[in-house]
BAMARDREN-99398 format. One record per residue: x, y, z of N, C-alpha, C in turn. Coordinates in steps of 0.02 Angstrom, whole numbers, plus 50000, padded with zeros to 5 digits. Layout:
XYZXYZXYZ ...
***
This chain:
508625049247591509455054847593508955060447615 509325066147664509015069547694509405076247636 509035082647650509215086947605509615092047638 510095096147623510395101447652510005106747714 509455107447688509015111847721508585106947770 508395100447763508125098747830508895096847870 509315098747870509925096347941509945104147958 509385108247963509515114048002509955119047992 510395119247966510995123147936510655132547952 511315134547956511115143947955511215144447884 510615149547873510425152647805511225156047759 511675157747815512195157647762512625151147735 512685147947787512945141347768512585139347697 511895137247715511285135747662511385140247588 511405146247595511695151247531512305147147513 512885149247542513385146847505513705140547480 513125135047501513105128347467512725127947421 512145130847425511935133947350512105138647281 512735142647323512885146447273513535144647228 513885137747275514285133147237514095128347200 513415125547188513025121847147512865115947184 512905114347263512875108647279512125107947308 511635102147281511125103247284510735097847328 511125091647320510955087747361511605084447432 511635081647477512345078747500512515073747470 513165073047454513445065747441513255060447527 513475055847500513255048747548513575050147604 514235054147605514695053547673514395058447710 514295064347664513835071347720513175069347735 512845064847695512295064447736512305061347787 512665053447799512975048847866513255055047910 513715059147900514095063847951513855071347980 513575075047936513435080947956512805080048005 512415075248010512125075048062511955073248137 512545068448108512945066348191513305071048228 513745074948179514195080548194513925084948235 513145085148220512985094248239512525093048299 512525084748300511955083948393512275080448428 512875078948387513215074048448514235078448464 514445074848507515135076348517515745071548527 515105065448493515505056748500516195058248440 516545055448453517225056448382516815050648338 517065049448262516925048348212517325045748173 517545040248147517685035748106517355034548033 517635039947985517285041447919517585038147862 517295030947833517595027647791517385031047726 517975033947684517765039447619518455037647583 518435039347524518835040847485518955046747457 519435048147417519505055147395518805055447335 518725062847356518065064447294517385064047298 517335060047379516715059447416516495065047420 516645071247455516455076547484516535077547552 517095074247565517255072247646517285078847657 517565084647635517785091747652517195096947683 516505094647648515885096247681515815092647716 515965086347726515465081847762515725083747856 516605087347867516785090247925516605095447905 516845100847865516925106247864516065110647879 515645108347852514895112847869514665110447922 514715106547950514555105548035514945109348098 515595111148066516125113148125516075121748084 515635121948039515515130748019514845131748071 514505128248050513915127848103513855128348185 514355125848225514535125248274515015128548313 515455132548257515915136948273515665142248330 516085145348359515775150048423516105155948380 515665161748331516215165748315516485172348322 516355172548427516545179048450517115176048469 517295170348491518115166348507518575169048439 518875171748501519695172948434520415166948458 520105161148479520525156548482520455150248433 520915147048413520895140348350520425135948403 519875134348348519295129848392519505120948358 519835124448284519605117348253520355115748205 520635111148213521515108748183521195103448138 521465106348057521255098848014521775097747991 522035091747995522755088647969522665083947901 523045085247864523135084647795523545081147764 523725076247732524415074247678525085079047666 524625084947609525125087547580524885093847564 525375097547544525245104147527524655107647474 524515103747433524005102947365523385101947399 523265097547478522655095847492522625100647552 523075101647583523025107847607522625114547609 522875115647546522635122947514521995122447492 521855115447439521165115247418520585114147506 520885111647536520335110847595520025117847622 520635120647646520545125947651520185132247605 520325132247537519705135347478518975132747500 518895127347511518325122747503517795126647562 518115127347622517965128347697517785134547679 518255140447672518275146347635517525148247611 517355144747575516825147347503516085142847560 516155137647587515735136947640515535144347703 515995146647697515975151647749515925158947730 515995160747670515775165347641515405170047660 514955168347680514335171047693514265173347780 514715171047806514825171547882515205178247912 515185182047950515525185147972515925183348016 516775185747995517355185148067517515177448074 517495173548011517515166648007518345167747959 519005166147985519595164647976519625158547958 519975154447916520105148447892520935149747855 521545146247895522155147047856522475140947840 523015140047796523325134747796524215135247828 524285129547834524825127547837525295124347840 525955124147786526235119847766526885119947753 527285116047741527955117847717528355120647663 528705121747661528805125547576528615133347571 528265134347622527945141947605528265145547677 528315151547675528655154947739528185157047799 528705153947858528475152947917528245158647946 528735164847933528275169747938527745174447926 527595171647854526875173947816526295170647866 526645164947881525975159047917525935159347989 526225162248024526545164248097526095173848106 526185175848054525735182748046524795180648041 524835177248022524125174147982523945172848059 524135167648078523845164548147523625169548216 524245174348217523965179648260523525184948254 523125182348167522515186048151521915182948173 522125180048228521435175748286521035170648209 521425167348203520785160548140520575155048188 519995153248178519865147948221519745143548192 520095141648111520005137048093520775135748055 521155131248069521875127748063522115122548009 522045123247944522345119147917522955115747907 523275111647923523995111247919524145103747891 524855102747873525245095347858525385096147944 525675089347963525925087948014526605089948042 527045090547994527645092747996527635101348015 527325104247965527235113547996526885114048049 526025110948046526025110548116526435109748180 526655103848174526965103948245527665108748256 527855108548211528335114848212528395123148253 527565123348219527235128348248526985128448332 526715123348324526415121448407527195120348458 527675118248433528455118548470528875123648452 528465128848437528925137148430528245141548461 527815136748506527085141048515526755147748489 526805145448416526535148648390525695148248383 525675141848361524905140348381524625135148425 524095138248472524015134948527523265131648535 523385125748538522775122048530522225119948615 522475124048665522025124048725521545124048728 520945128248669520355128348661520105125348601 520675118048558520525117248533519585110248528 519095109648491518495108048501518675102648447 518645100848394518945097948333519405097748325 519785089048307520215088848257519955085148211 520295086848149520065079848089520585077648071 520715072748071521155068048016520995067847954 521085069447912520955069547849521345065947796 521145059947775521695055347722522255051947776 521955050647846522195044947903522775042047854 522655038347833522975032247795523635033747767 523395040647707524015043147692524515048147725 524255051347793524785053047829525335049847862 524855043947873525365036147901525685034647840 525765033547772525825027747741526505032247724 526515041247731527015047947708527645048047784 527435044447815527875043947899527585050447930 526995049247942526935058747990526795052548070 526895045848074526435042248150526725048548188 527415048748190527635052948264527485059948270 527395063248213527045069948233526385071048236 526065064448216525205063748227525245063948294 525745059348320525595056548395525735062348424 526315064848410526425072548444525935078548462 525515080548387524975084748389524545082348424 524185076748437523695075548458523745072148532 524315073048553524685072448614524425080748665 524395085548631524485092248634523775094148631 523365091148615522555094548613522165091348684 521805095048696521295093548766520965086748753 520805084148815520535077548805519815078648814 519455084148788518605084348794518635089248733 518725083348682518565089148588518275081648566 518075083948497517895077748466518405076948381 518505069848399519135067348342518765063948288 518645067948229518305065948154518945061148132 518965056548100519415054048072519215050748012 519625053247936519255050847867519695047647861 519785040447819520145039147793519935031947733 520035032547682519985026947619520175020447636 520505017447691520565009347719520555012047784 520865005847789520995006247872521494999847897 522045002647887522764998547905522814997147991 523044992648005523334992948062523324999748131 523795003948083524125007148115523445012948112 523245014148106522405018248102521935014748153 522115009148160521765006448222521805007348286 522695008748276523195009848334522855018448361 522785022048318522775029548336521905028848362 521545025948333520735026448361520835022048417 521155017248451521195015848498521465019648569 521895022748529522395027648584521965033648595 521735036448554521395043748576520765045248541 520355040148519519815041748535519235037348548 518745040048556518205036748629517675033748612 517765027348605516955024148581516585029348513 516955027248451517005031648399516235028448350 515955032948318515345029948277515635031148226 515625024948189515765023148130515315022448076 515595028448000515065028547958515555027747877 515285026347828515575024947779515155025047711 515535028247671515225031447603515085027347567 514465026947521514045018647503514675018247437 514705012547410515205011547353515675013647364 516115012747416516865013747415517105010647362 517785012047349518325009247296517875005947227 517595008947206517485007547137517475011747062 517465009347015517705011146957517255013846953 517635021746890517065028046872516705022646800 516115026046809515605023646739515885024546673 516185032246667516345032046604517225032746595 517445027546627518085025146602518235018346569 518515018846539518505014546486519585010646501 519585005846521520305001646545520504999546500 521225002046494521654998546437522234996046452 522784990346447523244989346469523804985746402 524254988846421524894987346351525334981746391 525514975846368526024970846370526624972046335 527244972246379527884973546347528344972246394 528924971746367529554967746404529684976146467 529934971546513530064978446546530554983846505 531104982746477531374984946460531194991846407 530494988246378530134991646324529714998046349 529644999446429529125001346447529155008546432 529575013546425529745019246400529595022846328 529825016246286529775016146239528895015546226 528725010946263527835009346238527685016246263 527605022246311527585027646326527355030546286 527935033646246527985037046198527595035146137 527625029246105527035026346066526395029246066 526115025946146525565027846163525095036046155 525805039746158525655045646185525655048846097 526205046146066526245046945983525355047145951 525175042145968524355038445965523935043945978 523945048046005523355052146051523695059146021 523555063045987523925069545967523725073445998 523075073146033522645078346058522635077946142 523025072346167523005070146252523125074646295 522945073346356522805079146401522755073746464 523425072146481523475065646528523865067846592 523665063946636524125063946709524715054846703 525295055246694525785047946677526005046846758 525735043946806525765039046862526345037146877 526875039046905527525032846927527645033046981 528235027347017528105026247067528335028747122 528915032247102529345036547144529525043647115 530025046147155529935053647116530615054247094 531005047847082531825047647054531615045046963 531025041846974530675039946920530265043346872 529945048446901529615055246898529975058346874 530495061546888530955064346847531375062346796 531395056346796531865053946744531385053746674 530695051446692530285050446633530285058646602 529945062346656529985070346628530485073946600 531125071746610531755073946579531735070746522 531675063246504531595060546435531125063446389 530515064046421529945064746348530025074046358 530355077746400530445086046371531075086146312 531565081746324532215081646301531835081746203 531635074846216531285073946151530485075246119 530575081046146530245088146118529435086946132 529215082446186528595082546204528395088246265 527865092546275527435095846325527195093846365 527755093046400527535088146488528175092846543 528125088646601528285091346660528245086846718 528615087246770528545085046815528385086146889 527805083146928527705085246991527695080847026 528045082447084528545078847145528825082047186 528865078547262528855080047321529665085347314 530075085247254530755089847284530535096547262 530035099047218529945104747185529635109747252 530015116047257529575120447307529075123647300 528705124747350527915128847329527885130947272 528375136147261528265138947203528355136147138 528805132047130528805126947068528235122847048 527995120447117527325117347089526725123347083 526675127247103526035131547096526155129747014 526675135346992527005135646928526685129246883 527185123646901526835117646865526225116846858 525745116746908525045115946915524715120846858 524795127546872524485132146834524665130546761 525115130646734525255128246665524915120746642 524825116046690524355111246661523575112346682 523525115546721522655116546736522445120646674 523065125846648522585128946579522895126146521 522895119346538523355114146455523795117146442 524275122646453524895126246426525325116946432 525215114846459525445108446496525095101846449 525385097346402524915094946399524945086046437 525325084546455525675079846497526095081846582 525835077846622525825082246691526205072346711 526805071646733527185065546742527125067846836 526895062246871526815065446930526875057046969 527005058647043526845053247094526145052547116 525855048547160525155048447197525115054747254 525745055147275525755059247335525755067847306 526035066647271526095075647240525445076847201 525245072247170524595073747146524065074447188 523975071747238523495074347291523175082347300 522625081147282522325088447296522075091547218 522635089847182522485091747078521775089847069 521415095747045520615094347032520715096746953 520665092146897520525094246833519975089746794 519415092246789518905087946751519065086546706 519215087946660519275084746583519915080746566 520135077046599520795074146566520505069746519 520725067346455520765061546411520875054346432 521535055546492521885050846497522165049546557 522215044846603522705042846648523075036846622 523905038446639524435031846613524715030546676 524675021446682524875022446743525615017846707 526135020246733526905019646701526855011046724 526805009646798526825005446819526225004046850 526004997946874525624994446911525624996446977 525114998847001525305003947085525064995547116 525414995447183525304989047222524664989147245 524384993147266523774993447313523284994147265 522704990547251522224993047206521824996547231 521735000647269521125007547285521725012847264 522255012747255522815017047207522735016347141 522285013847106522315012047051521755017047031 521055013447074520545015247090520485023147073 520815027347114521175033547144521425036247079 521685034947047522185036946973521495035846913 521245031946910520865030046855520145034746864 520095034946934519555041646934519865049946925 520095052046910520425056146879519965058246807 519905053746774519715054746720519065051846718 518825054046656518085052546659517485057246702 517735063446724517275067946729516815070546716 516265074546741515985076846733515655075146658 515365069246655515035068246605515395065246547 516105067546544516465064646480516775060346482 516955055646455517095048846429518105049346443 518305044546477518985043946484519535037546477 519865036446474520155031646449520985029046522 521045024346552521585024546603521885018546560 522565019146552523055014846536523405012446577 523615004946569524355003346622524534999646575 525375000846586525924996746556526154991846585 526014986146558526284979946617526894975646592 527094971846624527674964546604527424959246571 527464955146570527154949446552527024945446624 527404947746668527134943546743526694946146798 526304949846770525634955646779525204955446756 525084949146720524274946146704523824946646740 524174941946788523604939146852523184947146889 523804951746896523524957946937523054962146881 523134958646830522364964446773521674959946800 521884953646804520994950346810520894953146873 521274953046946521094955147017520844962046994 520984965946944521004972446964520294972746933 520094969246870519494968646826518954966946894 518944962946941518564959346989518544964947034 518964969747040518744975647097518614983047058 518674985146997518474989546966517634987446943 517484979946942516744978146908516784978946826 517384980346782517514981046709517894976546690 517834976746637518494972546588518934976946560 519564973346561520244978046542520324976246470 520244979946443520414975846340521214977246337 521534970046317522164972746288522204975646240 522704980546239522754983246159523664981246150 523654982446080524294981546054524604988846047 525264989446041525594994146059525674996345976 525465002745966525575003145892525945003545869 526035000745808526805002845770526855008945744 527525008445719527575017445663527315020045629 527275014545577526735015345518526085018445545 525785015945608525185017245631525155026145667 525795025945697525675032245702525995037545675 526305035645613526425041845567525795043445522 525125037745511524695039745474524275042645542 524175041745606523745045445634523845053845636 524675054045653524775060045655524545063545594 524675060145531524705065845486524095067945462 523555062445500522775063445483522545067645533 523065069345567522735073345632523125080745617 523655081045570523775087845543523485089145478 523285085545423522675087845400521935089945420 521655087445463521135088545517521485096545535 521945096445581522115104245599521995108245540 521975108545482522225110145433521535111945364 521265108445391520425106445357519855113345424 520015112145482519725114445526519995120545567 520475123945547520855130745565520345137745551 520365140745573520085146445577520575153945541 520235155245487521035159645471520825166445469 521305170445495521335177445508521405182145460 520955182145411520835187445342521485191845367 520945196345408521455204245403522215202545442 522105199745485522805197945533523455196045462 523345192545424523855188945374523835193245324 523375195845301523135198445219523985202945209 524085207245265524715210745223525355207445209 525365200245246526015196745241525805192445175 525265190645160525115184645103525315187045036 525535192745000525875193644931526535191544925 527095196244990527585190244997527645183845000 527045179145032527165173145030527065168944961 526425172244937526315168844882526665171744814 527365174944820527825177144779528295171944796 528495171244842529175166544883528825159744853 528255158344853527985151444841527785147744782 527755154944736527405154344667527985148044624 528405146244628528545141644584528325135044604 528275133944654527855127544686527175126944671 527235118344617526445118544607525855116044669 525455113844672524975110744713525115107144758 525405099244724525715095344758526205094744788 526855099144731527405100744789527385104144850 526905109944844526735113944888526615109444964 526115105244961525855101844992526405093345029 526575092144993527215089144999528015090745065 527785097745028528385101845098528075103745151 527465106445150527175107745202526895101745262 526915095545224526665088945270527375089245303 527965088745254528805087845278529085090045336 528595097045344528955101145396528665100745476 528075097245457527915094245518527895088045525 527985086845483527815076145503528705073845497 529135076445482529655073245471530065070745513 529925072645566530205070845647529945064545650 529085064345654528965056845660529165051245614 529265051345542529345048945511530165045545517 530505052145525531325048745538531295044145586 531015043845647530745041845725530645035445717 530195035645679529955031345677529825023845597 530505026845557530735023545517530895015945536 531235014245557531475006745571531105003045632 530695007345655530295004245714530134998245726 530364997145784530184985745785529414985845813 529104980345804528474978545862528794975545909 528434979145963528914978646037528124975546080 527624972346047527034969146087527484959546077 527404958446169527164952646195526904949446144 527144941946096526704937146075526714931346118 526154929546152526074923746176525864916646145 526014917846098525974913046065526564907946038 527194913746043527974909946031528214908246101 528464903646116528804901146154529294905646192 529334905646280529894910346275529894915146243 529294919346254529284927246206529524932446264 529324931146330529664936046372530384936246395 530624930546387531414929346381531704929246330 531644932846276531824932846235532354939646196 532914939346170533394945046185533484947546224 533794942646276534194943646325534824950046339 535074948746280535904952546282535464959346267 534914962146251534674970046218534274971446291 534304968346354533914972946415534394977246429 533954980946468534214989746472534344987246543 534284992746571534274994246651533534994446679 533194996846658532634995846680532434989446683 532714984246653532354977546638532764974046696 533224975646700533924971146747533484973846822 533404980046823532944981246891532374978746906 532124976146864531394971746881531624964946896 532124961446916532374956046915532084954446990 532344960547028532084959247092531474957647124 531074959347085530464958247108530374951847100 530734947247037530384940847008530494936347074 531064934447096531174931147154530744933547221 530534938147242530054941347282529324938547282 529154938547211528554937847196528264930747160 528694927647164528674920447119528144917347167 528434917547257527984913847273527044915847284 527034922047281526534924147278525934923147233 526344924447161525904920147117525754917247099 526124910947118525844902247144525584901847180 525204905647229524684904547283524124906447246 523654904947316523104905747283522734913947326 523244917047363522854922447408522704928647374 522014932547388521984938747346522634942347365 522524949047297523044950647297523084958347359 522674957447395522684962347469523224957647506 523134952847498523634949347543524294949447516 524404948047457525114945747438525164953147442 524924957247427525174964547444525494968747487 524944965547542525254968647629525864964347620 525924958947605526454955047650527304958347599 527124962047518527624964847503527794971147525 527214974747547527354982447566527664981047643 527504974647685527784974747743528824974147727 528824968647682529404968147686529664976347639 529534979347609529714984147578529714990547634 529374990747670529324993447727530034993247764 530114987347775530714986547829531384988247794 531164987147727531944987047699532144996547703 531765000947703531735005847686531995007647744 531505008247816531785009647843531315014847887 531195019547935531035023147970531455031047935 532035027747945532295035147951532145036247869 532145031847815532195034947753531465036747742 530945033747788530355036647757530105043447788 530555045247845530375052447879530565056547827 531205055747806531585060047749531315061547703 530955055647670530525057047612529695061347622 529535062747679528855064347694529085071947717 529735072147744529895080147757529855083147697 530145080247639530295083547581529635084847538 529045077647534528365078647513528015084247542 528105084847617527735091647643527935097247607 
***
């Protein structure tokens, strides 16, 4: 592996890289940067989130940028607002010692006038989501005649969000003589169509160890009836008083529902999904980053670009269809040499998928029992005691109030005072879990997954649609990837292009 110094980069860029704390290139940077620096050939980069992709294309573009030109020379397309902002900030950091370099983000949900004004300030690099980028092109506010580089970052995600037509329209407006850099974690059929249509004899490179599980992450799963999924989630959270986690849901509707339920029941949580305005998103993310929020309920798309290094847990409210998505999610915890736990709640029909994931991740998944009400109460009680033991007493701050408090509580003896103190903080858990039932599935009992049919709620009934669709898949010996592709194809046809386009407009 070469060093940044050996790549022949400008001193200003090398200094910025050092100030950012990077000592050696990542795998994708080591392979991509020299090729982009010395060649104008198109590149296909196989790399997932967190592998240093932005540096892989951003550093060589900055090295070759014509600083005297006032035209846009590079357009970088990415799927979400969060990722757009993140890429912009990273490239700005790489360029901070270079004079006259302007990098601006353009994305939906923000003021069009502000972005048009920024474009008039002669930016050389534009980072944008496809919808807003195409809108600016159609309004003739963004001109791509002098473009030398087109970067498609997380191309598979842009396609899965329904940006196909926008991407085609944008690429069609760019000059023939340019360098196209496509980065994607996966290579579905539609990606290959883009390659054949818009790229010339591309060089393929890949980051090492694509899609492997993080070393510091432990994987747990809980098996319950589908109707008990939300109850299981609450118990898992209650068993971890210091939890700091993202709870991943499949859809925006589910994200809203879970977040609203948790908030109504006193949990420190909020939702992150595509229906939020940019101001709402930034407010929610700010609260989560500062740990004012303990739980963030999110979709995969909405969480793209969110970088938090000290999550204790990642919780999969449902198993994702794509194993790569699971690995992306679980990799959000266990960072910066910390240990993390990835938790998944499954129903009785999903055990085979856990086995598939074990093979992909290369680690065993430990089956855990959903804690009982008694176990949760004990854990919360001892956590309260630990807080009392470790609290720092601000003697000066409370001194003037103590005489009144001592006088008010003088009639209580030591034991009675402790009982009342504990009850103030603890009665909610005692009342809630007083008659809590065991919701774990016992495989020793016949038909355990079919018991209590009369008690099934809406969530269990909604799961029936999957049962008939997946029965044949479960009986087959096809690997999970093939079964997933079959399901996704059916789901895509049912949604239709119209729904897909309306959803991505909102997500952008």
